[in-house]
C-alpha positions as CSV (number, residue, x, y, z in Angstrom):
1,X,-6.0,-2.6,3.0
2,X,-7.2,-3.8,-0.4
3,X,-10.4,-5.3,1.2
4,X,-11.9,-1.9,1.6
5,X,-11.3,-1.0,-2.0
6,X,-12.9,-4.2,-3.2
7,X,-15.9,-3.6,-1.0
8,X,-16.2,0.0,-2.2
9,X,-16.0,-1.1,-5.8
10,X,-18.6,-3.7,-5.2
11,X,-21.0,-1.2,-3.7
12,X,-20.4,1.3,-6.5
13,X,-20.9,-1.2,-9.2
14,X,-24.0,-2.6,-7.5
15,X,-25.6,0.9,-7.4
16,X,-24.4,2.4,-10.7
17,X,-23.3,1.3,-14.1
18,X,-20.1,3.3,-14.2
19,X,-18.2,4.1,-11.1
20,X,-14.8,5.4,-10.0
21,X,-13.7,4.5,-6.5
22,X,-11.4,6.6,-4.4
23,X,-10.1,5.1,-1.2
24,X,-8.4,7.1,1.5
25,X,-6.4,5.1,4.1
26,X,-5.0,6.5,7.3
27,X,-3.7,4.9,10.5
28,X,-4.4,5.7,14.1
29,X,-2.0,4.5,16.8
30,X,-3.3,4.2,20.3
31,X,-0.6,3.5,22.9
32,X,-1.5,1.7,26.1
33,X,0.8,0.6,28.8
34,X,2.4,-2.3,27.0
35,X,0.1,-2.7,24.0
36,X,0.2,-0.7,20.8
37,X,-3.2,-0.8,19.0
38,X,-3.1,0.0,15.3
39,X,-6.4,1.1,13.9
40,X,-6.6,1.2,10.1
41,X,-9.5,3.4,9.1
42,X,-10.4,3.2,5.4
43,X,-13.0,5.7,4.0
44,X,-14.2,5.0,0.5
45,X,-15.9,7.6,-1.5
46,X,-17.7,6.5,-4.6
47,X,-17.6,9.1,-7.4
48,X,-20.1,7.7,-9.9
49,X,-20.4,8.7,-13.6
50,X,-24.0,8.4,-14.9
51,X,-24.9,9.5,-18.5
52,X,-22.0,11.9,-18.8
53,X,-22.8,13.6,-15.5
54,X,-20.5,13.4,-12.5
55,X,-22.1,13.7,-9.1
56,X,-21.3,12.8,-5.5
57,X,-23.1,9.6,-4.7
58,X,-25.0,8.5,-1.7
59,X,-22.7,5.8,-0.5
60,X,-19.9,5.8,2.0
61,X,-18.2,2.6,3.0
62,X,-16.3,2.6,6.2
63,X,-14.0,-0.2,7.3
64,X,-12.1,-0.4,10.6
65,X,-9.3,-2.8,11.0
66,X,-7.8,-3.6,14.4
67,X,-4.4,-5.0,14.9
68,X,-2.3,-5.5,18.0
């Protein structure tokens, strides 16, 4: 689950000088006949601080993790 946060921080730091990363993790469970499929969906929103101004950035990093 920490992989998404590192990717988000890398993208934010690559685009902007100062960045604050907020990651939201939630899990989806899909039940089949005998198989439970756990889908971890991580949505990272980069809130970047640039010269004292706070604005919503242009980057969304989505990571989907599949586990059976």
